[in-house]
C-alpha positions in Angstrom: -33.7 37.3 31.0 -30.4 36.0 30.4 -28.2 37.7 27.6 -26.6 35.2 25.2 -23.2 37.1 24.9 -23.0 36.7 28.7 -23.7 33.0 28.7 -21.2 32.4 25.9 -18.6 34.6 27.8 -19.1 32.5 31.0 -18.9 29.4 29.0 -15.6 30.6 27.3 -14.2 31.8 30.5 -15.0 28.5 32.2 -13.5 26.5 29.4 -10.4 28.7 29.6 -10.0 28.3 33.3 -10.4 24.5 33.3 -7.5 24.4 30.9 -5.4 26.4 33.3 -5.8 23.8 36.1 -4.7 21.1 33.8 -1.1 22.4 32.6 1.8 20.5 33.8 4.2 21.4 30.8 7.3 23.6 30.9 6.7 27.2 30.8 6.0 28.3 27.3 8.4 31.1 26.4 7.2 34.4 24.9 9.0 36.7 22.6 11.4 39.0 24.3 9.7 42.3 23.7 6.7 43.6 22.0 6.4 47.4 20.8 2.6 47.6 21.9 1.7 50.4 19.6 3.1 48.7 16.5 1.4 45.5 17.6 -2.1 47.2 17.6 -4.4 46.9 14.7 -6.0 44.3 12.6 -4.7 40.8 12.7 -6.2 38.0 10.4 -6.6 34.7 12.0 -5.0 32.3 9.5 -5.4 29.3 11.7 -6.1 28.1 15.2 -7.2 25.6 17.6 -10.6 27.0 18.0 -12.4 27.7 21.2 -16.1 26.7 20.8 -17.3 30.1 19.8 -14.7 30.1 16.8 -15.8 26.7 15.4 -16.8 27.4 11.9 -15.6 30.9 11.7 -15.0 32.6 8.4 -13.2 35.9 7.9 -12.0 36.1 11.5 -10.2 39.2 12.3 -8.7 40.0 16.0 -8.2 43.9 16.3 -6.3 45.3 19.1 -6.3 49.1 20.2 -4.2 50.3 23.1 -6.1 52.5 25.4 -4.7 55.3 27.6 -5.0 53.2 30.8 -2.8 50.8 29.5 -5.3 48.3 28.8 -5.9 46.6 25.1 -9.6 47.1 23.9 -10.1 43.8 21.5 -12.7 43.2 19.0 -13.1 39.8 17.6 -15.3 39.4 14.6 -16.0 36.7 12.3 -18.9 35.2 10.0 -20.5 32.3 11.6 -20.2 29.1 9.4 -19.8 30.6 6.0 -18.5 33.8 4.3 -22.1 35.1 4.2 -22.8 33.8 7.6 -24.2 36.0 10.5 -21.4 38.5 11.9 -20.3 37.5 15.5 -18.4 40.3 17.5 -16.8 39.6 20.8 -15.1 42.6 22.9 -12.7 41.1 25.6 -10.3 43.4 27.3 -6.6 42.7 27.5 -4.1 43.4 30.3 -0.4 43.5 29.8 0.9 41.1 32.7 4.6 41.5 32.0 5.5 45.1 31.2 9.0 44.1 30.6 8.3 42.2 27.5 4.7 43.2 26.7 4.3 39.7 25.5 2.3 38.0 28.3 -1.2 39.1 28.7 -4.3 38.4 30.6 -7.6 38.5 28.5 -10.9 39.1 30.3 -14.0 37.6 28.7 -15.9 37.8 31.9 -14.7 39.5 35.1 -12.7 38.8 37.1 -11.3 35.7 34.9 -8.2 36.6 33.1 -7.3 34.0 30.4 -3.6 33.3 29.5 -2.3 34.8 26.3 1.2 34.7 25.2 2.8 36.2 22.1 5.2 33.5 21.5 6.2 34.3 17.9 6.2 37.8 16.2 8.0 38.3 12.8 10.7 41.2 12.8 8.5 43.2 10.7 5.2 42.6 12.6 3.6 40.8 9.8 3.0 37.6 11.5 2.4 36.3 15.0 1.4 33.3 17.1 -0.7 33.6 20.2 -0.3 30.7 22.6 -1.6 29.5 26.1 0.5 27.9 28.7 -2.2 25.2 28.6 -1.5 24.4 25.2 -5.3 24.2 24.6 -5.8 26.9 22.0 -3.5 28.7 19.6 -3.9 31.6 17.0 -1.6 32.1 13.8 -2.3 35.5 12.7 -1.0 37.8 10.1 -1.5 41.4 8.7 -2.8 40.0 5.5 -5.7 37.6 5.0 -3.3 34.8 3.5 0.1 33.7 4.1 2.3 31.6 1.5 2.3 27.6 2.2 5.9 28.0 3.1 5.2 30.7 5.8 2.0 28.4 6.9 4.3 25.3 7.3 6.9 27.2 9.2 4.6 28.8 11.5 3.0 25.3 12.3 6.3 23.9 12.9 6.7 26.7 15.5 3.5 25.8 17.1 4.4 22.1 17.1 7.8 22.8 18.9 5.8 24.6 21.7 4.2 21.1 22.4 0.9 21.5 20.5 -0.8 18.6 18.5 -0.6 20.1 15.0 -3.4 17.9 13.9 -5.8 20.0 15.9 -4.8 23.2 14.2 -7.5 24.3 11.6 -7.0 26.8 8.9 -9.6 29.7 9.1 -11.2 30.5 5.9 -10.5 34.1 4.6 -12.3 35.5 1.5 -12.1 39.1 1.0 -13.1 41.3 -2.1 
């Protein structure tokens, strides 16, 4: 019997790899340096261009933990379709590809495929970040808090736009916490 998680992981990895084959844009710059221990922890997904598994996600949180072998244990959780929807949980593994900056990662959803993840914006106080992809197919605007001010959101969207993304595709992720 085929495991649903395995099927979803296979489809996600295939979609990310197809995107990798189609990029002809200039290289997407990362931030100069990421203090990995400081970057670890919970990040609320404020907005994104969602992958197929994220469509309709509510209360999405990406959590990072630096393991002793230098890899990054990732836990991505969200409620499917509504705040009281079924909880979904995915656990890809991150690998730092550029140890000089720590801002270029590979993310494994299914071995051996490593999807491109780039930290292209990081607030000085590590309160907000943007994760982009060279292919400009998916993007994640995240914060340490479940909401950001409208001014901050517009500023972050402008950064995404200057990276070559179609901002009309970016969707806010509903966040509602007690």
